[in-house]
N, C-alpha and C positions, 0 to 999 in steps of 0.2 A: 854187690849179688855174686855169689859163687855159681858159674855158669859152666856148664860141662857141654861141649860141643864136638860132635862127630862130624866127620867131613870138613874139617878145619884146614885142611891144606889144598882144598880142591878149588876150582874156578870162583866159586861164590865165597867160599870158607876162607880164602887167602885174603879177602877184603874183610871181612866179618871179624876176625879175630882182632886187628887193630882198632875196628869200629867200638868192639866192646870194651877193649882195655882202655881207649880213650875216653869214652863214658864211666869209667872209674869202677867196671866190674874185675872180679877175678876169676880168669879163664884157664880151665883145664881142657886139653883137646885129646882126643883119642888118636893114637898113632899105631899103624900097623908095621911100619919099617923104620929102620934107623934114619932115613932120608925126611921121612914125615915128622918124626921126634925133632929132628936137628931144626927143620924148617918151623914147626910150633914153638920151639925154644927161642930161637931168633927173632919172633914177633912178641915174645914175650910173654907167652902162655906157659903154664904148667903142661906136664906130658903125663898122659895115661897109655902106657902099652896095652894093645889089645885089638880086636878087631869084631864086626859085627856078629861072628858067630860064638863070640865068648859071653852068652847071655848072662852069666852070673857077674861077670864083671861090670857089663853094661848097667845091672840092676844096682851094683854096689857104688858105681860113679854116679847115677843119677841120685841114688838116696843120699849121697854125700853133699850134693848141690843144692843150690837154690832156685834152680832152672835148668832146663836144657833145650838145646837148639840141634836139631837132628837134619844133616844134609847128606850124610854118607850112604851109599848104596854100592851093591856089589857089580858095578860095571865090567869087572874081568870075567863075570858069568856069561855076558851074551855071546861071545862067539860059540862056546859050546852048548849052552843051554836055552838060548834066547831070553826073552823078556820074562817067561814064565819062570825059569831058574832064578832071575833078580828078584821078581817079587816073593818068591817061596823063601829066598834069603832075608829079605828086608821085613817082612811082616813079624816074624818071631822077634826081631831086634826091636820094633815100634812096641809092641806088646809087653817086651821086658823093661823098656823105658816107662812105660806107661803103669805097669804093675809097682814099679818103685815108686812112682810118685803119686799113686792113687790116694784119695783122700787127704791129700795134704794142701791142696789147692795152688801147687807151685805150677809155674808155666813150663809146658813142652810145646815148642813151635818146629813145624816140619815144612818142607818143601812140597808145593802141590804144582798143578799145571793149568795154565790159561786155555781156555776152550771157549767155544762161541755155540750158544744156545740157539743159533740159528740154522744148526744143523738139526735142532728138534723141530725145526719149523715155526720157531718163535719170532724170527725175523728182527732180532734186534742185539745191540753187543751184550756179550757176557758180563755179569755183574757179580759182586762179592755174595750176593745171598743164591745164586744158583748153586745147584748141586754138584759133586764131583762127576766128571764126564765118565760114562760107561766104558768098557773097552768095545771094540767091533771092526771100525776101519783101520786103514792102514795108520794114521794119525794116533788115534786113539790107543791103538794095539801097541804102538813105540813107547808112549808114555803111560801105558796103563799101571805100571807099577807106582808111580806116583799116584795116580788116580785111587788105587785100592788103599794106599798109605793115606791119602787124605780122607778118606772115609773112615778108616780105622783111628786116626788120630782124632777126629772130630767126635767121634762116639766116647773117647776117654772122658769128655766133658762130664759125662752121666757117672763116672766112677770118682769125681772130686778132683780132676785135672784140669789146671786152666790151659788147655789145650787150644791150638790156632794154626792156620794153615796160611803161609805167604806162596802165593800161585805165582808162580815164574812163567814169563812167555818163550816162546821158541827163540827168539835172539835175545840174549844176556849178553851185551856186548863191553868190550874194554880190553885191556893190554894183556891179559891174560887167557883171551879167547884163542885156543889154538884147534879145538874140534868142534865148534858149533856150526850152526847153519852158513853165518857169513863166510867163514874159511871155506867151507863147501861150496859155495856159489861163486866165489873168487878162484877156485882151483877150476872149477868147472868152466868159467869164462877164459880162462888162460887157455885150458885145453881147446875149447871150441872155437876161440878167435872172437867171439860176439859175447856181450853180456846179456842174457835171454831173460825174458819174462814171459809167462802163459798167458794168452790170449792179449787183451786190452790192458794186462796188468793192474787192472782197479782192485784186486783183491787185497784185504788188507792183513799185515801181520804187526802184532802189537811187539814191542820192543823195550829194553831198559838197560841203562848201565849197571854194570855188575855192582859198582860201589853204592849206588841207589838202592840196590837189592839188601846190602848189607844193611844199609840204615833202617830200612823197613823190618828185618828180622829183629834188629835190636827194639825198635819200637812195639814190635808184636810181644817179645820176651816181657817188656816193662809195662805194657799198658793194656794188652788185648784182653776183652773179656772172654770167657771159655765159650769153645764151639764156635769160634768164628772164621771167617776166611778173609784173607786181603790180596789185593791185586798190585804186583810189583810192575806196571808199566808206566812208560813216561807219556804216553797219549793215548787216544782210543785204536791206533794201528796206521800203520805206514803202509801206503800202496806198494806192492810188489816192483813194478815198474820204475819208482822213485829209488828203490834200493837199487835195483839193476842198472840205472842211470849213474847213482853215484860210483858203482863199482867199474861201470865202463870208463868214466872221467880219469879214475886213478889209472886205470890200466891203458888209457889212449885205445879204448876198443868200442865199436858202436852197440848202444841197446837196441834189441830187436826184438819183436814178438815172436814167440815159438808157436805154431799154430798147433790145435790140439792133435792132430793125426800124427804129431813127431814127437809128442810130449814124453812118451813110454819108451822103454828099451824097443830097439836101438836108437831112439832117439836123443834129444839134447838133455833133458833133465834125468833120464833113467831112473834108478829107485827113489829119487826126490819128487818126481811126478805127482804121486799122492800128495804130498806135502805141500808142495810151492803153489799149486791150484786154490789150496783152501781159503776160505775168507774169514778172519778171526778176530773181528772187532772185538773191542772190551773195554770196560769202563773202570775208572779208579777213584769214583767221586767219594763213595762211602770210606775207603782206605784215607783218603786225604783229610776228610772231615772228621774222622773219629780218632785215628792216631796221630794226625798233624804232619803226616809225611807228604812232602814235597820233592819230586825229583830234582836234583841240583847239578847233575853231570850232563856232558853234551848228549844230545839226541844221536839215534844211529846215524842218520845222514852226516852230521858234523864229525861222529867219531871215524866214520868211513874217510871223510876229508882229512882228517887229522894224520892219516899216512901210516899209523903202527900196524894196519892189517897187510900193508904193502912194503916189506921192507927191501931196501935195495940189493939188487942181484937176485 
């Protein structure tokens, strides 16, 4: 299959390109810079120069492909325009890809976000059948762009696109993770001298190795029915306390409970307080049964123990 990939040099994309090529696909990646073009070429992909603002170029690349995987978004807009600016830039790109694929039955796979319908009073883990999360609280706001994209991509199924969503959890760990939640928690522990967790730390965060994310994107490209969502999670969720304890072991620091009255600024977690207290259980049974996906890489605690998050010096 000739596959067009956006975001192919990012955290997930850098694993996805080799995954697709190893499976026999002919991959073309979108490159905004010379460095991205070189990275794509080094992985064995063809290069198409352009960016998410070049809607005609996106349409042409999608039309020339047998399927599209969309991972890119305008992270550079966050400092100046916030998440609304990111969403405003991404939606036209998604619609352009969908327009090029409309009526063809070709696949378009995009990234979404894991959430918990427990927030909606349902009292159960999030499942693949649950709707995309609306905007609103701090966590939803930070990931709203992916949720808007998820709804838009799912709607393309009605236009003859075999569209699907791979929902990614807050922690997608691996050796290329430089700006995710684990590095933030590790930096915070170093700064404070303790590895903290909120309250009893029993609230759960789902996680997945980024290499397993790549394999799920490939399976969705190859096998997903139209309009479906899939959960890229290694298990139902890991208690935040266990994550803090694993960080503490590597740093030689105690893992301690942070009381509610010091969670917010100028307390321990600062801007992360609204996120780290959330309980985000999720299920992946439908994903595994339908697509045959099985996480094969180390879990989040084992990956923390591997040491690459804690370079010497």
